[in-house]
N, C-alpha and C positions, 0 to 999 in steps of 0.2 A: 789460680783464686782460690782466697782464704774461704772456705765453704763453710767454717763456723761463725764467719762475720755476720751472714744473713739470719742466721739464727738466734742472734742477742737481742732482736728487736721485739719489745713487748706492748707496743700497740699496733692497731689497724693500720696506725699511718705510716708507720717504718716497716710494717710487715713483709717481706717480698713475696707472700702468699695473699695477702690482702689490700696492699696499699694500691693498686690500680682498681680495684672494686668500691673503695672509699675517697679514692681523689686522682689526681692525674701528674704527671710526671714535672709539668710546667710551675702549678702552683706547688707542687713540695718544694720545686728549684727556689721559688721567689723566697721561703720561709724556712731554708736548708739554714744549719750553722753556719756555713762558709758564706751565706748570700747574707744574713745580719752580720756577720762580723766584718764583710764587704761595706754592709752600710754604714756601720760604725765610724768604720774608717773614711767613707766619703763623706761623711760628716763632720770629720775631726779637718781632714783636709780642707773643706769647704771653709769651716771657720777661719783657719790659719789665712786662707785668701782672700777671705771678707774682712778680715782685721787689718791687713795689710794692706789693702785699697782704703781703710778708713784709718791709715796711720797708727793703729794701735801698737802692731809689730813690725819688725824690720822685713820690707819685702822680698829680701834673699832668704829669709827664716821661712816663709811661706812657700817659696820657690822649691827650697830643700824638702822640706815636709812633703811635698807631695810629691818630689822625683824619688826621693828617698824611703819613702815610706813602702814595706810590699807584703802584702798581707801573706800571699806564697811563703816567704820565709820566716815566719811567726811560728814561735814553740806552742803549737796547739795543746800538748799537755800541760806546760807549764801555765798557759792560760787559763785551763780548765782548773788546775790544782788551786791558784789563786783566785779564782773567781768562788771556789766553792768557800774557800776562808773569808773573804772579802763580803762576798754576799752579791755583788754585780760585776759584771766584766769590763767595766771600762776603764776604772783604775789599773787591771793585768794589764789590758791592751794600751794605755798609755805609756806605760814603765817598757813595753815592747816598742812602741813608735819612737819615744826619746831614745831609747839605744842605740835604735836606726838611722836616728835623723841628727847624730853627734851635736853639734854646736847650737843646730836649731830647735833640738828636742826641745830647749826648755820654755819655747815658744807654743808647744803643745798643749792642746785642753784651756787656752788661755781665758780664763774670766768663765770659764761653762762649769756646767755642774753634771754631774752623772745624769740624771733624767733629762738634761736637754739632748746629752747626745743620744740617749735609749729610744725618747721619745721619738725624734727627727728621723732617728733613723726608721722605727717600724711603720712612721708616715711615707718614708721611701717603699718602702715593702709594701703599702696598704697601697699605694700609688699602681705599683705594679701589680699588684692582684686584681685591682678593680679594671685593669685595663682586659684583664683575662676573661674576668667576670662580665665585663659589657660588652665583649666579642662573643661570648658564650650566649645572653642575652639577645643580642642582634641575629645569631644562628637561629635560635630556637622560635622567635619570631617569625623567621621566611618560611621554617619546619610550621609551625601551626597556620599561617596565610595559608599556606599552599593545601593545606589538609582543608581548610574553610571553604575554599572557593572549590576545591574539587567535589566535597560533600556536602554542598552548599542546601542542596535539593534533597538528600538521601534521607528518609523518612525512619524514624526509630521509636521505639518508647520512650519520653519522659518518664521517670522516675521520683516520687517523692517518697519520704520515709521509707524507701524500698521497694514499693508499689508501686505498677505502672498509675500513671496520671494521667497525662495525657501525649498526643504526637508531637517530637520536635525534630529535628534533622540533628545528623551527626555535625554536620560543617558548620551547626548551632551552638552545640557543646564546643566542639574546638575553638569555636570563637569566641569562647565565653574564655576560655586558656589564655587566648592571644592576647584579650583585653586585661587580663590581668598582666601579663609580660609588656603589654606595651607601658601600663603604668608604672610597674617597676623599672625599666626604662628610663623613665620620666621621674623617677623617685633618683635613681641612679646620677643622673645628668644634675640634679639639685642639689646633694648632697657632697659633692666633689668640693666645692669650694669652700665650704664649710669645714671639712674634715681635714683637706689635703692643706695645712700649715703647720709652717714649723714652730719648732721650740727651741728659744733660745732668753733665757730670764737668769740665770744663776741662781745660787744658791736657797735663798729665798723666795725667787720670781723677780726681784726687784732692780736687777740689772746693776746693784750697786759697786762692783767692782767695776766696770766702766766708765763711771762716773757720768759724762755727759755726753760719751758715744756708744752708750747702750742702743739706743733705738737706729743709731745707723749702724751698727755693726749686726744688730738684727734684722735690718731691712736687706742688708748686703749679702748676710747669709742663707737668707731664704730664694735671694735672686739667683744667687751660685746654684742652688738643690731645683731651683724651678719650681720652689713652693710659695704658696702665699704664706702673707705678714700676719699673724695674729693679732688680734686688737688687745687680748689681754693675755697674760701668762695662763696655761693650763696644766699646769702641775697636778693640781687636784681638781681641774674641770674636765671630767672625762665624757662628757656628753658627745664628742666627735664620736671619738670610736667606739662608745656603745651603740650610737647611730646607725655606725657601720654593719655591726654585729646585727641587732634589730633588723636590721635592710634584710640580711643576710635569713632572718627568721621568716621573714615576709616573702623572699624568694621561694626559698626551701619549703613553707607552708603550702605555696602556691603548687609546686612539685610534687607533694604530698598527696595535695587533695586531686591531684592529674593521675597520680602512683594509684591511688586508691580506685579511683575509677573504670582504670587500664584494670588492674587486679581481678575487680568483680565483671566487668565486662569479658574478661577472658577466661573466667569458669566454666565450667561444661556445661552447666545452666542455662549460662547466656550466651556464650562463644560468640560472640558479636566482632572482636578484635583480638588479636596476638599480638606481641613484641616480634619482631625479623626473626627469621626462622636462621639458626646458627647451630650446624650440627652438635649435639653434645650439649649445647646450652641450655640450661635449665633442667638436665635430664634427672632421675631419680635413681639411686642405687639399687633399688628392689621393683620399681615400677615401670616396665619401659615405654608404656604410653604415656608418660607424666612430661609434661613443660612448664615449666613451672616460670613465673614472670619475674624473671631474676633483677631486671632494670628497674623496674616498677618498686621490688623489695628494697632495693638499695637507695632508691630515692626516698623511701618511706622512713626507712632507718635513718638516714640524712637528715633528714625534717624532724624527726625528736631530738637527734643529738645537738642541732644548731639552737633549737630551742631552748635547751639546756643552759648554752655557752650565752645566750640573749638573757637568759633571768641572771646569769653570773657576771655579767656586764654592766647589768642595770645594778646588781649588788655592790659591783666595784666603785660605782659612781658615788658610794658614801664614803667620803674620806676627812680625815681629820686635817684640820688647820690648812699651814700651805705645804706640809708632806706627808704623806701617806703611811702608817704604819702595817701594811699588809695589802690592805685592795688592789695596788698596784700590782703586783705578783700575779694575782688573780686574773688579769690580762694576759701574762705572758702565757699561759697555757689556753685562754678562749679563743685569743686572736688568730694564733694560725691553724689552730683546729677547725675554726668557720670558715674560713677561708678555702681550705684542703677540702672538706665537705662540702660547701656550697659548689665549688668544683668539680668535685666528682659527681653530686646530682644532676647537675646542668648536663655534664658529658652523660649520665646515663639518660637522660632526658632527650638527648639530641638523638642517641643511638634508638632508643625506645619507638620515638615518634617520627624519626626519619625514617625507618623503615615499615612503620604499623603496618600491620595485615587486616584490613576490614572488609569482613564477610557481610554484603550489604544483603545477601538474601536471607543470613539467620535474623539479621536486624528486621528484617521485613516478616519473616516468619514469626518474632518475639511478638511483634507489634500486632498480629491477628491471633495471638493466644487467647484474649479476652473476648474474642469473637464479638468484637464490636462496643462490648462495653467500657472500653478507654475512650471513645468519644461519645459518651450518655449526655455530655455537658452541649454539645453541639447538635444533638439529635433533641435534646429540649427547646433549646434557643431555634432550631429550624423550624419544629411543631408550633411553638408559640404564638406566630402571627395567625395560623391557622385555627388554633384550638384555645387561646391564651394561656399564659405562662405557667398561671397552678396548675391548671388540666394536665398540660403539659408535662410538668412535674412529675406528678402522680402517674400519669399515663408510662413516662420513661421507667418511673419507680420502679412501678408493676412489672413490667416488661425485663426488666434487668434481674428482679426476683425470680420471672419463668427461668431465665438463661441459666442462672446459679445453681436452683433445683431441679432443672427438667433437662437441661442441655439446647443446645440449638445455638442460634445465632442471635444478635439483637434486632436484625432486620426480620429475621422470620417471627419472633415475638411481636413485633409493632405489626409486621402486615397480618397477623392474625387476629388484631386488636380490632375490633369492629368503629372504633371511636376514631382510628387512624386512618384504617383501611377504606372507608367512607369520604375520604376529605383527600387524601395522598396517593398518589399512585406507588407500585413498586419501585420504580426507576428512580423515583426523588427518596424512597425511604433507604436505597442500595446507597445513591450518593450521599445523604447523610450520614450513614454508618460505615463510611469510608475514611479510615484513619487517614490517608493520604489528602485528602479533602478538609484537614482541620488542624492546618500547620500554625496557624495564626501568622504574625509577623516574622517568624523564625527566619526565613531564608533574606528577608529584608534586614534583620538585624544583622545578619553574617554582612551584609552589604554594608551596614555602618561601621561595622568593626574594619574591615578592612579599608574603607577610606581613612579612617582616622589612623588606622595602623601606616598606612601610607604618607598620610601628612605628618607622621612625626618620622618617618624613614627610620 
């Protein structure tokens, strides 16, 4: 093994130290140079077959192109050198295919333009990448459904503005996460027909070089590759690819929200959940007691990275006339990295949530920190039928001040108030001030999400 080769990497996506933190081997393989070159060749061969079917080139030429083209025999150094000179890899690739295919080589790339091949090849990569993302989202939904079902009735403090607000359940929290990914699954299914279409339109997008055979060849090419037929040329209409990357912005944004919740809940002061224990994972070099939420941190970082690429793809949509002078190249950075980052974030999410350690006792203890104040609204509404709403508000407000200033519990403060004690017994006061009796429809909302998730399949 050449020990110096791995050290040549300059980004986290290629780094042998960091690549599995920010991506997955399967997704990196989809967007590797070898895979991309293979996709270029697949499109060129499919084009030859399509043109032979339509009578544009000889059938024997298409068969020879398919049989004689050998990616493994390409001179990759020459391909790289010529790409540096030309600025695009297709002409250098066609040179090598022509050389391999002998007499049939004259029909390679017939009537096509560079961007036809590159765009369609990228769509083949996008299709393969979306299959991975789709499977990851399905697995994450299963994990979140299991958590929601298991903790449907587990009370905990709901928090707004980082302050305890009202009681919720942990299953309610994870059901909200699940509902997001149910919607993402729906979005993915909806975007695929719009995005997974081929591109074959010729130099200015008019298919002029093929005369009256243009649409026929275009349809045959897309059929060969299993892609949809575009309604119009999309050389400079980049909304499809921009939609994919911005979809990833939504997916990783949701993962970032989950990661932030986990990180805060895993903090020493909360201590309600922890990522799965793996010896040494999240360890500090100086503080042996530390157990850092590594997967959540990586999810949050990926979220920020994809967000930048989503903006870059929107910027790259602004293209001049019938062929862009630069914005197209920005996609070459944004698309592969977005796929890899999203796959990496989903991988980390499946690990973190699949083995999430939930401390129900600590959740209960935290729920009691406010000494009943978290359900002041419930107490007010419970007292209102007995003493009137405004008076109930004033009584509970005064009782809350007593608890904050002098200690004790809300139940004790209310029981000591003559206006309350003369009308409501202590058992009723204790019931009203128990956070576990004021969960609202949180468990029922969990059921609704689980039912909707099941229907989506």
